[in-house]
N, C-alpha and C positions, 0 to 999 in steps of 0.2 A: 502377551501384552508387551508393548514397547515403552511403557512408562518408565521414567528415570528419576532417581533421587539425585538432584543436582547440588546437594549440599555437601557432597564428598566425592572423591575421585580426582583424576588429573583434569585440570581446567581446560587445557588446550584440546585434549581428546574429546571431552564432553561437548565443547563448542562445535567441533567438527561433526560429531554425531547428530547434534541438533541442526546445524546449519546446512549441511549438504542436502538432506531431504527437503528442507524448507526452500532451498534454492531450486530444487527440482520442481517443487510445488508452484513456485512463482513462474518458473519456465513454462510449465504446462498451462498455467493461467494466461501467460503472455501468448502462448501458442494458440489459445482460443482466439485472441484478437488477430493474430497473424494469419490463421486459417481463414477467418472471416474476410480479412483484407485480400488474401490471395484469390479466393473464389469470387468475391465481389468485384475484384479488378477485371475479371473476365466479362463483366456486364458492360462497364464503361469506366473511364478515368474519373468521371464525376461521382460514380458510385463509391469508389474507394475513399475519396475525400469526404463523402457524406458519412460513411461509417466512422472515419477518424474524428470528424468534427462532432458528431453526435456523441461519441464516446468521451469527449472532453466534458460535455455537460453531464453525462451519466457518471463520470468520475466523482462528481459531487455526491452522488448516491453512495458510492463505495466509501467515500471519505466520512460521511455521517455514520455509516454502519461500522466503519473501522474505529471511529472515535468512541462510540458507545461500548464496543466490545473490548477495546484495548484497556479501558479502565477496569472492566470485569476481569480480563486476563491477568493483569498485574496483581489484583487483589486475590484472585484464585491461586496464583503462584505463591503469594505470601502465606496464605492459609495452608497450602500443601507443605511448604517448608516448615511451618509451625505444627504440622501433623494434625490439623483440624479439618478432617475429611468432610464432616457434616456441613460446616459453614462454606467450604469450597464448593460443594455440590449445590448448595442453596444459591450461591452467587452465579453459578453456571445456569441454573434454571431462570434466575432473574434476568440474565443477559439475553435469553431467548425472548422473554416478555418485552424488555426494552427495545430489542431489535425489531420485533413485530410492530410495536407502537410507532417507532420511528419510520418504518416502512410504509405504514398507512398514511402518515403525514406527508412523507416525501412523494408518494404516488399521486396524491391529490394535487399537490403543488406542481409537480413535474408535468402532469397532464394539462392542468389548467393554464400554465404559462409556457407550454412547450415551444411555441413559435418564438416567443421573446428570448428564451434561453438559447435556442439554436442560433438566432441572429447575433446574440452577444458572443457566442462561441465562434463566430466567423462564417456561418452558413449563409450563402447568398447565391444569386443567379441560378444556374442549372443544378447546383449542389443542394439547394434548399429542400426541394420536394422529396428526393430519396432520403435525405437526412431525417426529415420529419417522419417518414414512413418507418424507418428503422428505429428511431428514438421512441416513437409512440408504443411500439410493441415491447421493447425491452423495459421501458419505464413502467409499463403496466404489470410486469412480472417482478418488480423490485423486491417484493417480499423474499423471493428465493435468494437474492444476493445478500440481503441484510442477514438472513439466518446463516448463510454460508460464512459470513464474517464471524458470527458467534461460535460456530463450529470450529473454525480455524484456531481461535484462541483457546477453545476448550482443550484441543489436542496439544497446542504449543505450551500452555501453562503447566502441563504435567509431563513435558519432555517427550511427547510422542509425535514427532514430526514425520516418522516413517509411514505410519498409517495414513496421515494426511497426504503425503506424496502419492501413495497408491490410489487414493480417492481422486485426486486431481488428474492422475494419469488416465484412470478409467473414464472420467468425465470428458477429458480432452479427446480421447480416442473416439468416444461416442459422437462428439461434436464434429470431428474430422469426417466421420462417415455420413452424418446427417446433412452437413452443409451443402455439398454438391447435389444431394438428392432433393433437398427442399428448394434450393436456389434454381436449379434447372429442370426439376420435375423428373418423373419416371413415366415414360410413355405407357399409356394404358392403365396406369395406377393412380397417379395424382398429377395435377398440373404444375408448371413452373411457378414459383412464388417470387422469384427475383430477390431483391434485397430484403424483403419480409421473411423469406425462407431462412436467411442467415440469422435473423433475430429469433425466430421460432426454434431453430436448432440449438441456439445458445440456451434458451430457457429450458428446453427439454433436458439438455445435458446437466444443467444445474439442479433440476428437480431429481434426477436419478442420483446425483452426488449426495443430496440431502437425505434421501430415503436410506441409503446405505450408511451414511455417516451417523445418523441418529440411532439406527439400530446398533451400530458398533459402540456408541457411547452408552447404550443401555446395558452392555455386558456387565454383570455384577463383579467380574474379576478385575475391572479397571481400577486405577488409583482413585479417580473420581469419575462419576458417571452421571448420565442424564436421567432424572426421575421426574415423572409428571407432577408429583405432589410438590416439587420445588418451583413450579411455575407461579411464583409469587411476586408481590410488589411491596417492598418496605421502603417508605419514604426516606428514612435516615440512611439506610443502606444505599439507596439510589444516589443520594447526595454524595456519599463517599466515592461511588463509581464515577460520578460526573465531575468530581474534583480533578480526576485524571482524564476522563473521557471527553469532557467539553472542550478544553484547550487542544486535546489531541485531534478532535474532529475539526476544529477551526484550522489547525495546522495542515490537515489534509485538504481542506477546502481551498486554502490559499493556492495549492498546487494547480488544480484545474482552472481557477480564476486567472492565475498568472499565465497558464498556457493559452487560455482564450484571448487574453490581452495581447500576448506575443503574436498569436495567429492574426489578430486584427491589425496590428502594426505591419506585419508582413504583407497581408492582403492589400493594404492601401497602396503600397509601392510596388510589390512584386506579383500581385494579383493571384489567380488560382494556381499557377505553377509554384509560386513561393509557398502558398499554404500547403499544397500537396507535399512539397519537399520537406517542410518543417515537420509535418505529421509522419512522414516516412522516417525521418531522422529520429524523431521522438520514439518511434517503435523500436529502433535499434537501441536507444538509450535504456529501454526496459531490461535489456540483457546486462547492462552495467549495474542494474539494481539487484541482480541475483546475489552477488556476494554481500552487498549492503543489507538487503532484506534478510538474507539467511543468517548472517552473523548478528544483525541488529535484533531480530526476534530471539535468537539464541541467547544473546546478552540479557535481553529483557526477562526471559524465563529464568536464567541462572541468577541474575541479580534479585529477582522477585523471591525465589525460593530461599536464597541465602539471607536476604534481609528478614524474611519471616523466621528463619532459623537463627537470627541474631549474629550472623557471621559477616560483618561489614567488610573485613579485609578481603575475603574471597569474592564478594560482590565487586569490589574495586578491581581486583585482578581479572575478573571475567570481562569487565568493560575494556580494560587496556588491551587484552589479547584479541578481543573481538574487533577492536579498531584496527589493529595491525593486519589481521587477516582480511578484513573487508576492504581496506584501502588498497592493499596489494592485489587482491583479486579483481577489483573494479578497474584499477590502472591497467592490468593485463587485458581485461575485456576491451578497454578503450583502444589499446594498440591493435588488437585483433580486428575491431570494427573499422579502424582506419585502413588496415591492410586489405581487407576484403570488401571495402565499400562498393566498388563497381559491380562485382558479381551479385552482391545482395540487391542493389538497386535494380538490376536488370530483371530480377524475379517479378518486380511489380510494375515497371514501366520502361518504355524505350523512348519516351519523350526527351529530346536533347536538353531542353531548358530545365525540366524537372530533375533530370539526371545530374546536370551541372550544379544546380542549387543543393541537391541532397548530398552530393560528393563533398562539396565545400563544408557542409555541416559536419560530416563524419570525419573530415580531415582536420578539423579544428576543435569542435566541442568535445569530441571523444577523449581528448587528452586531459580534460578536467574531470573525468569520471571518478578518479580516486578521491578528489575533494568532495564530490557529490555523495560518495559512499560514506565518507567521514561524517558528513552532516546528518545522514539518515541514522547512523548508529548513535550519534550524539542525541538525536531526538528520542530514540528508543530508551537510552539511558536516563534522560530527563524524566520520561514517563515512569520508568521503573522506580525512581526515587521520589515520585510524587511532586516533581517540579515541571510538569508538562507545559506550563506557560512559557518557559524558556525556549522549548522547541518551537512553539508558535512564533515567537519573536525572531528566531533564526530563519524560519521559512519566509516570514514577512520581509525580512531584510534581503533574502536571496532574490525573490521575484518582484515584489511590489516596490521596494526601495532602490534596488540596484538594477536587475536585469531589464525590466520593462522600461523605466525612464531612460536608462543609458542607451538601450537599443533605439528608442525613439529619437533621442538627441543625435546619436551618431548617424542615423539614417536621414532625418529630416532637416537637421540644422547643419551638419557637416557633410551631408550628401555622400555618405559612404555607400558602398554596394551592399549586398546582402550580408557581407562579412561584418557589417556594423551590428546586425542582430546577433550574430554568433559571438561577437566580442562581449556583448551585454550578458549573454547567457553564461559565458566562461567567467566573467567577473563576479557574477552572482554566486556561482558555485565555489569559487576560491575564497572570496572574502567572508561569506557567511560560515563556511566550514571552519575557518581559522578562529573567528569570533566565538563560534559554538564550542570549539575545543577549549578555549580559555575559560569559558563560563562553566563547562561541565567539570573541569578539573577543580575549579574554585568551589563549586557546589559540593563535590565529593569531599573536599577538605573540610568544608563547613559542617558536614554531617558528623565528622569526628569531633569537632569543637562542641557542637550542640549536645552530642551524647555525653561527653565528658563533663560539660557544664551541669547537666541535669544530675549526673552522678555525684559531683562534688557538693552541689547545693542541697541534695536530699540524702536519704538513707538507702536508696535503691542501688542495685548493682548496675554495672555498666551495661550488662545484657538487657536488663529491664528498661534502662534509659533508652537504648537503641530501639526497642520495640515500641516504646511510647512515642518516639519521634517519627518512626518510619512506617509502622504497620497500621493501616486504618482499622478501626473497630466497626465491622459491619454487622455485628450481632445484635445491634439495637433494634 
């Protein structure tokens, strides 16, 4: 087993042990989309835009699943730190139930309003029909992705990101093999399925991931494991999970909504080449998320376990070190993206207009990746201390208040080129991350004050006061 006790040991070393497998996991998940984009691009330029735009809408699905499971993950980590295995396993089982319920609701809504959602995401003209084809299939299998999110936090909360990485690597490898087979067919065996083949390959890869992951979680030697008798629903416990999960879900939903709005603004002035360029540039941005997501989730797990163990100082140190590593790593990824912009773009397109637009994105926005990484780690830290609404407001500030309005004004009022859009994106990354850092430092300081206030006003110990303030009681 790769489970870790995160309440002791060298903080920097433990962060790295947690972060690098998680970075690889995100890389493999990103590779899912890149592989789809690569093979679909062989069909037509419209096909690659269709997959990109439909994935913006589908990102809402990921966001909802993430929101539900992040609350469960934080509470699981706290109970692990408090050495309460039974309650941690019950929360794990409940996260599966909540994810399945949310998947059913999402699937019904996503299919009933699929055309409207794609139009809002920027699908139009010759892009619309292939986007609808891809979207319909993937949305129909949304249960798989929702449960994948629950599985991801089940491993992360107990410090086992290595097994998670192996699972993502296997699933991605399967997708790489199935994509060309399903898209172009196999002569004499089965016909070419086109863009639908990419969607079917993705769902099959996810299904295999889940079968192996759940079997792994059922191993009795694990720190916490999956048990069928824990597939329960307790209202009071669910409320505790949603205190963290609901604002976390809204935080994630803002992301695809902002992307859809930016795509719409770009499409109005720069048409399909602009939309394609933005979506290609956004794919590169996923690589900047690697350090941010890796160290963000590492910080969440370490802060959760240490808060459960009543070690507030260690939780704070975990956040500070995670911030330094994430910002430095993402800034480095931004420099690499700018240097290798042209060869990367040539993998997907040789259209001169699309190439020029995408290169301009990667030569400007990439240098704000360090700020974006800071914002993501700050959001994870807010969730770990049960202040998830603060993360929501930071993402709202980034996209809805700064990036989208500023991009529109610079483009339509001041008649900037496509650089007006990129300036709006950069401003959103920089300003929101600075504001977020100020707020998280203030929140961490207030936890000290609140804990000491409870101690002095009552007869309890400082440790008891911290648990009362920070650890949700899900045993009700």
